[in-house]
N, C-alpha and C positions, 0 to 999 in steps of 0.2 A: 138446268137439270131438273127433271120432273120428280116430284116426291113419290111418283109411281114407279120410278126406275128401280128395278130389283137390285142394282148395284149400289144403290144409295142406302146408307145406314144412318138413321137419325141419331143425333147425339143423345146420350143417356140423360134421363131426368136428373137434375141436380138435387142432391140431398144435403141437408144441413151437416156441416163437418162436425165430428165429435172430437173432443180433446183427447189427447193420449192419456192412458191410465196413469194416475198419480203414482210417483215412485216412493212417496212417504207412507210409512206404516204408522198408524195411530195405535198406540199400545195403552190399553185401559188398566187402571190400577186394580180392578177386581180380579183379573186373571192372574196378576202377580201375587196378590194377597192370597188367592186360593192355593197357589203352590206353597207359600210359606205356612199356610194354616195346617198343612200336614205335619210339619215339625211341632207346631203348637199342640195339636191333638195327641201326638205321641207323648209329649211331656205331661199333658193333662191326664192321660190314662195311667201313667206311672205314678202320678201324685195320688189319684184315687179320690179326689174331692173337688169341690168347686171353690177356687180361690175368690176372695172378696176384694174388689177394687172400689174405693170410695173416691168420688169426684166432688170437688168443691167449686161451685159457681157463685161468684160474688160480683157479677157485672151484668150489663144488659147488652153486651156485644153479640150481635146475631151470629157471627162466625163462631164464637165460643159456644153458644148454645147449640149450634148445628153440630159442632165437634162432639159435644157432650151427648147429644142424641144419637149420633153415629156410634159412639163408644158403647152406650147402653144397649143399643140394638145388636151390635156385633158380639158383645159379651154374652148376652142372653142366648143368642143363636149358637154359640160355640162352647157352652159349658162353664161360663164364668158368671159369678154374681157381680152385679154393678149397682151401686147405691149413689145417686146424685143428691148431694146436700146443697140446696140453694140457701145462701146465707148472706146476711149483711156484711159488708166488707170490714166493718169495725169489730165484728165478732170472729173474723176468720182466723186470726192468730191463735186464739184459745181453741178453736175447733181443730186446727191442725195438730196442736200439741196433744190434745185428747186422743186423736186418731193414732198418733205416734206410739202411744202406750197401750192401745187397744189390741190385744192379741188376736182378736177375730179379723182384724184388718190386715190384708196381705200387701196392699199397695195403695198409694195415694197419688192423685193427680189434681193439680190446681189449674183452672182455666183462666189464663191471663188474656188481657191486662185486668188488673184489679184497681190499683191506684194510678197506674200509668205513669209512674215515676220511680225513683230509686227504692221506694218502699217495696215495690214488686220484687226487686233483687233480694231484699231481706226475706220476704215470704218464700221465695224460691229456695233459700237455704234453710228454711225452718223445718221442712220435711225431713224426717230421719232418713239417712242414706239407705238403711235396710228396707225402707218402704217407698223409696223414690223411683217410681216406675218410669219417669221421664228422663232419668239420668242427668239431672241438672244440679245435683248437690256438688259442693266444692270438690269433694273427694273424687267424684267421677270426672268432673271437668278438668281437674288437674291432671289426672291420668290420661285423658283424651289429648289434651294439648301437649303433654310430654311424651305421647306415643307409648304409654305404659298400658299393656292390655290385660293385666291381671291385678287383683287386689292383694294377693299373698305371694310370698316367695316360692311356695310349693306349686303355684299355678293351678290351684284347685277352684279358685273363685274368679270368674271373668268379670272385669270391670264393665259396668253398664254404659251404654252410649245413648245420647238424646234421641228420642223416638223419630222425629221428623228427619234429621240428618241421616240417621241409620236407614230409614225407609228409602231415602234417595240412593244411598249406597246399594241397597238390595235391588233397586230398580236398575241401576247401572250394571250390576252383575247380571241381572236377568236379560238385558238387551245386548250383552256382549261387550260392553266398554271395558270391563276388567279383563285382563289377559291371564287366563288360568294357567298358561304355560310358565309364567314367571313365578318366582317364590312368593308365598303369602306375605303381604305387607309391601310388595313392590309392584303390584299388578296394574297400577295406573301409570307406570313409567312410560314416557313418550306421549302421554295424553295432555292436552291443554284444555282447561276448563275456565269458563267465565260464569261467575255467580252474581246476579244482580240483587243483592240483599246482603247486609252485613249486621243483622240483628244479633244480639247476644244469645237469643234462643235458638235460631236456626242458621243464619248466614255465616257467622264467624265460626261456629263449631263445624259446619259442613266444609268450609274452606280448609280448616285444619285437618279434618278427617281425610279429605281427598289428597291434600298435599302429603300427609303422612303415609299414604298409600302410593306415593310416587308421582302424582300429577303436578303440573305447573298450573297454579290456580290464580286467576285474576279476580279479586273481590271488589265489587263495585257498589258504592252507595253515594248519597248526595254530597258527601264531603270529599270524594275522590276515589282513587283506585289504589289498592294494595296488592302486592304479589306474595303469595304463600308458596314456598318451595323448599325442598330438601337439598337444593343446590345442584350444581352440574354433576350429572351421573348419579343423582340421589345418594350422595355419599354421607350426608348427615343422618344422625339417628332420628331426628325429629325436624319438623319444618321450622323455618324462620320467616319473619314477615318484614317486608320492605315497602315503604311508601313509593309510589310511582307517579310520574307526571304524564303517563299515557292516558288516552281517552278511550271511551267505549268503542269508537270507530277504529281504534288501533288494535284492540285486543280481540274483538269478536271475530274478525275475518280469519284469525289464526286458531280459533278455538274449535276443538272436536266436539265439545259439549257446552251447551248454554243452559243455565238453570236460573229461573226467575222466581221472585217471591215479593213482588211489590203490591202492598195491600191497598190499591187504589183502582176504582173502576175507570179512571181517566187515563191510566198508563197503558201504553201499547209498545211492546218491544219493536225496535226498528229492524224488521226481518230482512231488509235489503242488505244488512251488514253480514248476515250469516254466511259462513263457509258452506259450499255445496256439500250436502250429506251430513251436516251436523246433527247431533242428537239434542233435542230440545225438551226440557222438563219444566213444568210450571207447578210450584207448590203453594202459590197464593190462592186464596179463596176467590180472587178475581181472575178474569181471563186476560193474562198478560200478553198472550200471543193472539194475533188475528188469524183468520183462516188462511191467509197468504203464507203462513209458516210452512204449510205443506208443499209449497212450490220449491223450497230450498232444503228443508230438513229431510233426513232419511228416516228418522224415528221421532215421533212427537208423543209425549205423555202429558195430557192436558190437566191432570189432577192426580194427587197421590194419597188422598185421605184414607182410603181403605187399606193401603199398605201401612200407613202410619199406625192405624188402630191395631192391625195385626202385630206389628212390632211392639206395641204397648202390652198386649197379652203375652207376647214372648218374653218381654222384660219382667212381667210379674212372675213367671215361672223361673226366670233367672234369679230373681231376688230370693225366692223360696229355696232354690238349690244352694245359693251362697250362704243362706242362714244355716242350712243343714251342714254344709261343709265347715262353717266356722264353729259350730257346736261340736262337730266330730274332732 
């Protein structure tokens, strides 16, 4: 057949194939923080003054310094005073005690680690509960683990929750993991969550919070896996914890949500284990998920820092409200 034959149609020129559009939505912390900031600004207007947050930095950890800088920038941009006090760790105890009794100080935050041992737990409890914006005082932790949501019987003073775990809760609410049709306190019923981190600052409190809201939570660290749950049909008032012989490859494929917080640049989560459509959140300063997470996840939140700082400011206002309620 001649190529001059009018009945001959040459084949179309081949073009490079383009991949189908990704089904994963990347959700950035800034947008979520912006929504929460409206609540903070309303509270600030009612207060009618700039609250003072004092931060203590007694280490050379770059992640701590970055968090302190973010805190200062966000506070100054949103009507809060922030004072960073860089101090030798041997003088930190006295500095905290002085800030506890200083009426001009509305909130205190300590950037950990300081000694990187049990002494840090002591420092964590040294801040007066009335000024503990991170919600890490024993009183607040006891209430959180016991699923007690108020400080007083009249329910006029809400108990504070740790900033980073609460930030993750707010992110899960924002992306629709919480079911608003269910009663408050049960809105994670039916959800399975894996958390790769069981630190006393973030991982363990987060597992307790999510389990107390009805989730079946698998808490993973280098020592093994624990299960946090309120039991079948979430009949318990609060969560209980059980050791498990399951492995990561057992729990991740059945998890609707996977949350990571491994502080190592060498760690990468094995995304091939993910359930299709899982929600993935990273709260580490390192990138725990590689770009391939977008091939399996439906929603991916790569960092949460801006939400955490917004929660910090929200907690300052909560402390001021609680002090007023206690005085009344």
